[in-house]
MDTraj code that builds the backbone (N, CA, C; nanometers):
import mdtraj as md
import numpy as np

residues = "MET LYS GLN THR THR MET MET LYS LYS THR ALA ALA LEU SER TRP PHE LEU ALA VAL PHE LEU PHE PRO ALA LEU ILE ALA ALA GLU GLY TYR ASP ASP GLY VAL ARG THR GLU VAL LEU LEU LYS ALA THR THR THR SER ASN GLY GLN ARG LEU GLN TYR LEU LYS THR ASP LYS ALA ALA VAL THR VAL MET LYS VAL THR MET ALA PRO GLY ARG GLU THR GLY TRP HIS LEU HIS ASP ILE PRO VAL TYR SER TYR VAL VAL SER GLY LYS MET THR LEU GLU THR ALA ASN GLY ASN ASN ARG GLU PHE LYS GLU GLY GLN VAL ILE LEU GLN ALA VAL ASN ASN PRO HIS ASN GLY ILE ASN THR GLY ASP ASN PRO LEU GLU MET ILE VAL PHE TYR THR GLY ALA GLU ASP ILE PRO LEU VAL ARG LYS VAL ASN PRO PRO GLY LYS".split()
xyz = np.array([
    [-0.8071, -5.1405, 5.3787],
    [-0.7731, -5.0169, 5.3923],
    [-0.8060, -4.9758, 5.5635],
    [-0.9638, -4.9962, 5.5876],
    [-1.0295, -4.9602, 5.6736],
    [-0.9500, -5.0513, 5.8163],
    [-0.8878, -5.1684, 5.7851],
    [-0.8260, -5.2497, 5.8795],
    [-0.7131, -5.1416, 5.9237],
    [-0.6208, -5.1349, 5.8237],
    [-0.5115, -5.0388, 5.8242],
    [-0.5188, -4.9090, 5.9324],
    [-0.6210, -4.8546, 5.8995],
    [-0.6821, -4.7121, 5.9614],
    [-0.7016, -4.7603, 6.1149],
    [-0.7669, -4.8512, 6.1394],
    [-0.8064, -4.8868, 6.2639],
    [-0.7092, -4.9242, 6.3528],
    [-0.5996, -5.0045, 6.2844],
    [-0.4954, -5.0552, 6.3779],
    [-0.3812, -4.9192, 6.4105],
    [-0.3974, -4.8185, 6.3072],
    [-0.3200, -4.7054, 6.3181],
    [-0.3745, -4.6242, 6.4617],
    [-0.5315, -4.6023, 6.4299],
    [-0.5879, -4.5420, 6.5413],
    [-0.5515, -4.5935, 6.6893],
    [-0.5840, -4.7611, 6.6944],
    [-0.5455, -4.8206, 6.8054],
    [-0.4002, -4.8075, 6.8451],
    [-0.3137, -4.7983, 6.7541],
    [-0.1662, -4.7800, 6.7811],
    [-0.1492, -4.6476, 6.8756],
    [-0.2014, -4.5271, 6.7989],
    [-0.1832, -4.4058, 6.8414],
    [-0.2404, -4.4380, 6.9821],
    [-0.3648, -4.4656, 6.9990],
    [-0.4337, -4.4359, 7.1465],
    [-0.3403, -4.5153, 7.2480],
    [-0.2981, -4.6370, 7.1955],
    [-0.2153, -4.6920, 7.3133],
    [-0.1073, -4.6198, 7.3317],
    [-0.0152, -4.5805, 7.2438],
    [0.0851, -4.4986, 7.2579],
    [0.0323, -4.3559, 7.3390],
    [-0.0620, -4.2964, 7.3325],
    [-0.1187, -4.1994, 7.4198],
    [-0.1517, -4.2207, 7.5551],
    [-0.2090, -4.3369, 7.5810],
    [-0.2259, -4.3967, 7.7066],
    [-0.0706, -4.4206, 7.8064],
    [0.0008, -4.4722, 7.7080],
    [0.1047, -4.4987, 7.7806],
    [0.1858, -4.3817, 7.8150],
    [0.2215, -4.2849, 7.7312],
    [0.2894, -4.1860, 7.7431],
    [0.2296, -4.0542, 7.8293],
    [0.0853, -4.0447, 7.8292],
    [0.0561, -3.9423, 7.9171],
    [-0.0515, -3.9988, 8.0235],
    [-0.1432, -4.0839, 7.9970],
    [-0.2259, -4.1194, 8.1068],
    [-0.1594, -4.2011, 8.1985],
    [-0.0950, -4.3010, 8.1695],
    [-0.0665, -4.4156, 8.2912],
    [0.0452, -4.3043, 8.3753],
    [0.1392, -4.2442, 8.3486],
    [0.2248, -4.2012, 8.4168],
    [0.1447, -4.0577, 8.4980],
    [0.0481, -4.0234, 8.4698],
    [-0.0352, -3.9256, 8.5381],
    [-0.1178, -3.9953, 8.6554],
    [-0.1582, -4.1297, 8.6287],
    [-0.2282, -4.2043, 8.7132],
    [-0.1178, -4.2392, 8.8220],
    [-0.0055, -4.2915, 8.7831],
    [0.1187, -4.3379, 8.8801],
    [0.1546, -4.2218, 8.9864],
    [0.1725, -4.1041, 8.9117],
    [0.2117, -3.9845, 8.9945],
    [0.0923, -3.9494, 9.0954],
    [-0.0196, -3.9479, 9.0600],
    [-0.1420, -3.9213, 9.1355],
    [-0.1546, -4.0136, 9.2525],
    [-0.0978, -4.1525, 9.2559],
    [-0.0907, -4.2229, 9.3320],
    [0.0509, -4.2332, 9.4273],
    [0.1599, -4.1217, 9.3867],
    [0.2353, -4.0867, 9.4981],
    [0.3575, -4.1724, 9.4441],
    [0.3585, -4.2706, 9.3434],
    [0.4461, -4.3637, 9.3234],
    [0.5674, -4.3036, 9.2545],
    [0.5415, -4.1967, 9.1899],
    [0.6664, -4.1337, 9.0957],
    [0.7068, -3.9955, 9.1249],
    [0.7098, -3.9797, 9.3125],
    [0.7282, -3.8738, 9.3398],
    [0.8484, -3.8633, 9.4535],
    [0.9778, -3.8899, 9.4056],
    [1.0744, -3.8935, 9.4953],
    [1.0731, -4.0302, 9.5668],
    [1.0075, -4.1412, 9.5252],
    [1.0118, -4.2780, 9.5916],
    [1.0910, -4.3781, 9.4916],
    [1.2091, -4.4284, 9.5515],
    [1.2797, -4.5156, 9.4872],
    [1.2962, -4.6595, 9.5399],
    [1.2817, -4.7497, 9.4682],
    [1.2973, -4.8894, 9.5135],
    [1.4134, -5.0010, 9.4743],
    [1.4631, -5.0451, 9.5533],
    [1.5758, -5.1278, 9.5551],
    [1.5533, -5.2713, 9.5870],
    [1.5562, -5.3854, 9.4993],
    [1.5588, -5.5150, 9.5613],
    [1.6759, -5.5465, 9.6158],
    [1.6975, -5.5735, 9.7362],
    [1.8156, -5.6020, 9.8045],
    [1.8334, -5.7629, 9.7989],
    [1.7222, -5.8511, 9.7760],
    [1.7547, -5.9939, 9.7602],
    [1.6089, -6.0474, 9.7281],
    [1.6038, -6.1313, 9.6253],
    [1.5096, -6.2104, 9.6095],
    [1.5564, -6.3467, 9.5742],
    [1.5086, -6.4361, 9.6653],
    [1.5381, -6.5890, 9.7104],
    [1.4472, -6.6718, 9.7187],
    [1.4509, -6.8122, 9.7152],
    [1.3821, -6.8937, 9.7155],
    [1.4449, -6.9996, 9.8171],
    [1.5489, -6.9850, 9.8789],
    [1.6341, -7.0462, 9.9656],
    [1.7202, -6.9636, 10.0753],
    [1.7212, -7.0416, 10.2017],
    [1.7829, -6.9412, 10.2948],
    [1.9262, -6.9734, 10.2703],
    [2.0194, -6.8892, 10.3751],
    [2.1440, -6.8767, 10.3543],
    [2.2460, -7.0329, 10.3469],
    [2.1625, -7.1534, 10.3871],
    [2.2375, -7.2580, 10.3920],
    [2.1790, -7.3411, 10.2800],
    [2.0952, -7.2742, 10.1688],
    [2.0188, -7.3447, 10.0661],
    [1.9162, -7.4108, 10.1104],
    [1.8445, -7.4081, 10.2320],
    [1.7138, -7.4796, 10.2714],
    [1.5864, -7.3930, 10.1904],
    [1.5212, -7.4757, 10.1583],
    [1.3634, -7.4061, 10.0789],
    [1.3126, -7.3290, 10.1905],
    [1.2748, -7.2041, 10.1517],
    [1.1935, -7.1071, 10.2208],
    [1.0635, -7.1842, 10.2364],
    [1.0082, -7.1633, 10.3808],
    [0.8904, -7.2008, 10.4079],
    [0.8165, -7.0934, 10.5221],
    [0.7069, -7.1032, 10.5338],
    [0.6112, -7.0224, 10.6176],
    [0.5383, -7.1084, 10.7222],
    [0.5276, -7.0669, 10.8264],
    [0.4209, -7.0987, 10.9212],
    [0.2808, -7.1043, 10.8909],
    [0.2189, -7.2420, 10.9411],
    [0.0817, -7.2192, 10.9299],
    [0.0046, -7.2104, 11.0673],
    [-0.0167, -7.0984, 11.1179],
    [-0.0838, -7.0745, 11.2276],
    [-0.1851, -6.9386, 11.2112],
    [-0.2546, -6.9592, 11.3026],
    [-0.3827, -6.8673, 11.3615],
    [-0.3359, -6.7805, 11.4799],
    [-0.2180, -6.7775, 11.5127],
    [-0.1598, -6.6653, 11.5891],
    [-0.0233, -6.5912, 11.5371],
    [-0.0271, -6.5623, 11.4166],
    [0.0886, -6.5095, 11.3505],
    [0.1245, -6.3951, 11.4451],
    [0.2752, -6.3530, 11.4418],
    [0.3254, -6.2584, 11.5018],
    [0.4547, -6.2192, 11.4408],
    [0.4839, -6.0876, 11.4312],
    [0.6244, -6.0362, 11.3655],
    [0.6828, -5.9636, 11.4724],
    [0.8182, -5.9845, 11.4937],
    [0.8895, -5.9088, 11.5710],
    [0.9969, -5.8379, 11.4946],
    [1.0340, -5.7252, 11.5102],
    [1.1601, -5.6746, 11.4562],
    [1.2228, -5.5922, 11.5574],
    [1.3742, -5.6458, 11.5547],
    [1.4477, -5.6316, 11.6527],
    [1.6006, -5.5610, 11.5914],
    [1.6476, -5.4710, 11.6671],
    [1.7935, -5.4216, 11.6320],
    [1.8814, -5.4851, 11.7217],
    [1.9704, -5.5473, 11.6549],
    [2.0821, -5.6449, 11.7195],
    [2.2120, -5.5719, 11.6967],
    [2.2785, -5.5342, 11.7896],
    [2.4041, -5.4627, 11.7937],
    [2.5175, -5.5426, 11.8594],
    [2.6307, -5.5728, 11.7928],
    [2.7282, -5.6667, 11.8688],
    [2.8818, -5.6261, 11.8464],
    [2.9442, -5.6036, 11.9598],
    [3.0555, -5.5482, 11.9800],
    [3.1762, -5.6505, 11.8866],
    [3.2846, -5.5589, 11.8217],
    [3.4036, -5.6404, 11.7744],
    [3.4228, -5.7892, 11.8251],
    [3.4189, -5.8920, 11.7564],
    [3.4889, -6.0231, 11.8267],
    [3.3623, -6.1003, 11.9187],
    [3.2644, -6.0400, 11.9361],
    [3.1724, -6.1194, 12.0271],
    [3.0652, -6.1960, 11.9327],
    [3.0144, -6.3031, 12.0021],
    [2.9359, -6.3947, 11.9394],
    [2.8139, -6.3916, 11.9972],
    [2.7214, -6.4606, 11.9096],
    [2.5797, -6.4624, 11.9584],
    [2.5320, -6.5662, 12.0337],
    [2.6127, -6.6666, 12.0110],
    [2.6179, -6.8274, 12.0892],
    [2.5448, -6.8962, 11.9996],
    [2.5500, -7.0606, 11.9989],
    [2.4728, -7.1170, 11.9335],
    [2.3664, -7.1489, 11.9573],
    [2.2730, -7.1081, 11.8674],
    [2.1309, -7.1107, 11.8781],
    [2.0654, -7.1471, 11.7581],
    [1.9223, -7.1668, 11.7376],
    [1.8319, -7.1961, 11.6109],
    [1.7039, -7.1414, 11.6514],
    [1.6608, -7.1194, 11.5149],
    [1.5039, -7.0365, 11.5289],
    [1.4062, -7.1490, 11.4645],
    [1.2939, -7.1705, 11.5446],
    [1.1900, -7.2370, 11.4786],
    [1.0964, -7.1918, 11.3899],
    [1.1271, -7.0717, 11.3666],
    [1.0533, -6.9746, 11.2555],
    [1.1400, -6.8925, 11.1223],
    [1.0971, -6.8431, 11.0520],
    [1.1632, -6.7832, 10.9446],
    [1.2097, -6.6469, 11.0048],
    [1.3541, -6.6179, 10.9980],
    [1.4088, -6.4969, 11.0404],
    [1.4874, -6.4625, 10.9318],
    [1.4753, -6.3334, 10.9390],
    [1.5423, -6.2377, 10.7988],
    [1.6069, -6.1430, 10.8649],
    [1.7552, -6.1180, 10.8029],
    [1.8117, -5.9981, 10.8794],
    [1.8900, -5.9292, 10.7756],
    [1.9001, -5.7785, 10.8104],
    [1.9608, -5.6787, 10.7268],
    [2.0807, -5.6371, 10.7942],
    [2.1969, -5.6571, 10.7327],
    [2.3058, -5.6135, 10.7998],
    [2.3428, -5.4309, 10.7466],
    [2.3248, -5.3621, 10.8816],
    [2.3117, -5.1936, 10.8309],
    [2.4419, -5.1616, 10.8359],
    [2.5320, -5.2062, 10.9270],
    [2.6839, -5.1910, 10.9286],
    [2.7499, -5.3146, 11.0037],
    [2.9012, -5.2834, 10.9684],
    [2.9556, -5.4291, 11.0157],
    [2.9935, -5.5052, 10.9143],
    [3.0436, -5.6546, 11.0081],
    [3.0692, -5.7474, 10.9141],
    [3.0412, -5.8857, 11.0102],
    [2.9786, -5.9783, 10.9469],
    [2.9498, -6.0921, 11.0495],
    [2.9733, -6.2276, 10.9672],
    [3.0240, -6.3271, 11.0571],
    [3.0666, -6.4630, 10.9831],
    [2.9469, -6.5383, 11.0582],
    [2.8642, -6.6327, 10.9697],
    [2.7834, -6.7117, 11.0243],
    [2.7927, -6.8646, 11.0235],
    [2.8350, -6.8844, 11.1336],
    [2.8864, -7.0412, 11.1686],
    [2.7615, -7.1321, 11.1470],
    [2.7863, -7.2529, 11.1016],
    [2.6767, -7.3244, 11.0858],
    [2.7531, -7.4810, 11.1235],
    [2.6708, -7.5437, 11.1970],
    [2.6926, -7.6956, 11.2327],
    [2.7860, -7.7605, 11.1380],
    [2.7564, -7.7453, 11.0215],
    [2.8035, -7.8249, 10.9163],
    [2.9184, -7.7850, 10.8340],
    [2.9546, -7.6689, 10.9126],
    [3.1101, -7.6142, 10.8582],
    [3.0597, -7.5241, 10.7685],
    [2.9612, -7.5133, 10.6894],
    [2.9319, -7.3865, 10.5553],
    [2.9283, -7.2768, 10.6113],
    [3.0238, -7.1994, 10.6723],
    [3.0260, -7.0838, 10.7059],
    [3.0041, -6.9681, 10.5995],
    [2.9492, -6.8486, 10.6220],
    [2.9457, -6.7411, 10.5117],
    [2.9493, -6.6366, 10.5879],
    [3.0148, -6.5166, 10.5250],
    [3.0294, -6.3978, 10.5690],
    [2.9235, -6.2889, 10.5010],
    [2.8840, -6.1996, 10.5674],
    [2.7764, -6.1138, 10.5518],
    [2.8221, -5.9955, 10.5939],
    [2.8341, -5.8697, 10.5068],
    [2.8612, -5.7289, 10.5670],
    [2.7468, -5.6196, 10.5248],
    [2.7921, -5.5172, 10.5571],
    [2.6991, -5.3998, 10.5434],
    [2.6162, -5.3947, 10.4197],
    [2.4894, -5.3855, 10.4170],
    [2.3925, -5.3949, 10.2994],
    [2.3455, -5.5174, 10.2367],
    [2.4023, -5.6283, 10.3260],
    [2.3307, -5.7608, 10.2735],
    [2.2365, -5.8035, 10.3583],
    [2.1515, -5.9039, 10.2876],
    [2.0269, -5.9535, 10.3786],
    [2.0724, -6.1126, 10.4172],
    [2.0185, -6.1714, 10.5195],
    [2.0567, -6.2680, 10.5709],
    [1.8943, -6.3458, 10.5624],
    [1.9148, -6.4576, 10.5054],
    [1.7661, -6.5472, 10.5336],
    [1.7757, -6.6563, 10.5993],
    [1.7763, -6.6556, 10.7265],
    [1.8283, -6.7612, 10.8249],
    [1.7670, -6.8849, 10.8350],
    [1.8254, -6.9933, 10.8247],
    [1.7787, -7.1284, 10.8289],
    [1.7096, -7.1586, 10.9218],
    [1.6015, -7.2092, 10.9196],
    [1.5087, -7.2714, 11.0352],
    [1.5395, -7.3877, 11.1010],
    [1.5608, -7.4111, 11.2195],
    [1.5917, -7.5307, 11.2811],
    [1.7094, -7.6001, 11.2400],
    [1.8069, -7.4982, 11.2316],
    [1.9593, -7.5332, 11.2102],
    [2.0496, -7.4575, 11.2777],
    [2.1031, -7.5237, 11.3735],
    [2.1963, -7.4422, 11.4481],
    [2.3092, -7.3634, 11.3927],
    [2.3277, -7.2566, 11.4499],
    [2.4424, -7.1282, 11.4056],
    [2.4670, -7.0370, 11.4990],
    [2.5819, -6.9830, 11.4847],
    [2.6613, -6.8850, 11.5402],
    [2.6835, -6.7658, 11.4759],
    [2.6610, -6.6508, 11.5059],
    [2.7120, -6.5379, 11.4514],
    [2.8114, -6.4509, 11.5352],
    [2.9250, -6.4153, 11.4594],
    [3.0470, -6.3786, 11.5010],
    [3.0662, -6.2358, 11.4378],
    [3.0876, -6.1140, 11.5290],
    [3.1225, -6.0160, 11.4407],
    [3.2701, -6.0213, 11.4156],
    [3.3201, -6.0543, 11.2821],
    [3.4422, -6.0430, 11.2367],
    [3.5258, -5.9122, 11.2231],
    [3.4610, -5.8010, 11.2329],
    [3.5003, -5.6975, 11.1830],
    [3.5768, -5.6295, 11.2910],
    [3.6203, -5.4993, 11.2778],
    [3.6968, -5.4084, 11.3661],
    [3.5824, -5.2955, 11.4304],
    [3.4567, -5.2996, 11.3598],
    [3.3501, -5.2132, 11.4049],
    [3.2280, -5.2848, 11.4885],
    [3.1483, -5.2052, 11.5499],
    [3.0122, -5.2671, 11.5765],
    [2.9504, -5.3160, 11.4897],
    [2.9009, -5.4363, 11.4840],
    [2.8050, -5.4841, 11.3820],
    [2.6504, -5.4596, 11.4365],
    [2.6127, -5.3953, 11.3316],
    [2.4313, -5.3404, 11.3718],
    [2.3427, -5.4305, 11.2746],
    [2.2472, -5.4840, 11.2941],
    [2.1374, -5.5413, 11.2209],
    [1.9819, -5.5200, 11.2558],
    [1.9150, -5.5144, 11.1525],
    [1.7777, -5.5134, 11.1714],
    [1.7262, -5.6647, 11.1692],
    [1.6723, -5.7204, 11.2388],
    [1.6184, -5.8570, 11.2191],
    [1.4809, -5.8654, 11.2575],
    [1.3771, -5.9428, 11.1484],
    [1.2812, -5.9544, 11.1147],
    [1.2287, -6.1275, 11.1628],
    [1.1500, -6.1166, 11.2596],
    [1.0844, -6.2899, 11.3347],
    [0.9684, -6.3004, 11.2564],
    [0.9583, -6.4025, 11.1871],
    [0.8127, -6.4138, 11.1408],
    [0.7544, -6.5260, 11.2012],
    [0.7041, -6.5327, 11.3207],
    [0.6564, -6.6559, 11.3789],
    [0.5261, -6.6412, 11.4556],
    [0.4790, -6.7054, 11.5422],
    [0.3749, -6.7100, 11.6133],
    [0.3830, -6.6697, 11.7595],
    [0.2715, -6.6400, 11.8152],
    [0.2458, -6.5910, 11.9544],
    [0.3107, -6.6825, 12.0643],
    [0.3191, -6.8032, 12.0635],
    [0.3524, -6.8938, 12.1442],
    [0.4741, -6.9821, 12.1089],
    [0.5596, -6.9150, 11.9992],
    [0.6794, -6.9865, 11.9476],
    [0.7893, -6.8749, 12.0123],
    [0.8935, -6.9503, 12.0759],
    [1.0259, -6.8546, 12.1054],
    [1.0882, -6.7943, 11.9699],
    [1.1510, -6.6933, 11.9821],
    [1.2263, -6.6302, 11.8523],
    [1.3435, -6.7060, 11.8591],
    [1.4096, -6.7138, 11.9679],
    [1.5462, -6.8082, 11.9700],
    [1.5777, -6.9427, 12.0623],
    [1.6129, -7.0070, 12.0427],
    [1.6502, -7.1396, 12.1233],
    [1.7820, -7.1799, 12.1162],
    [1.8381, -7.1491, 12.2536],
    [1.9954, -7.1699, 12.2752],
    [2.0173, -7.3069, 12.2726],
    [2.1316, -7.3852, 12.1679],
    [2.1735, -7.5203, 12.1937],
    [2.3446, -7.4927, 12.2094],
    [2.3656, -7.6435, 12.2064],
    [2.4784, -7.6640, 12.2352],
    [2.5905, -7.6629, 12.1217],
    [2.6989, -7.6211, 12.1228],
    [2.7665, -7.5957, 12.0095],
    [2.7840, -7.7551, 11.9359],
    [2.8220, -7.7620, 11.8284],
    [2.8501, -7.8738, 11.7729],
    [2.9419, -7.9631, 11.8195],
    [2.9156, -8.0942, 11.8282],
    [3.0007, -8.1618, 11.8833],
    [3.0427, -8.1711, 12.0493],
    [2.9257, -8.0861, 12.1084],
    [2.9306, -8.0924, 12.2600],
    [2.8073, -8.1761, 12.3041],
])
top = md.Topology()
chain = top.add_chain()
for i, resn in enumerate(residues, 1):
    res = top.add_residue(resn, chain, resSeq=i)
    for name in ("N", "CA", "C"):
        top.add_atom(name, md.element.get_by_symbol(name[0]), res)
traj = md.Trajectory(xyz[None], top)
């Protein structure tokens, strides 16, 4: 009998905390006051299937860049020695890769770019392409290295 009463009290206390106390604490921290989150992408591999990796460095540096490209224009063949993540704000882009596994990305999509893998971005849409690009590198490593197109 005592065990049942204790279990009921514990259940009631748990319910009270869950319903009244925890939401109040969350609201007090500002997490439930008009803030909305949305996971755009959660992945363990880059756009070409390469396993994600991070640099080991004492000189970490992050660069955030806005890239705007006119319709029909290309980035030119290049590669990144560092992890690079892009968010397509508007437009449409085809990402050409040296092995021919091309992928299309459009507004609202995230690109986890391959490291040390030659690629070329082409605005294949009718409107300007706009992306926000996050380069997670180091002070002494370039963001982009131009390379020759495959087969040249």
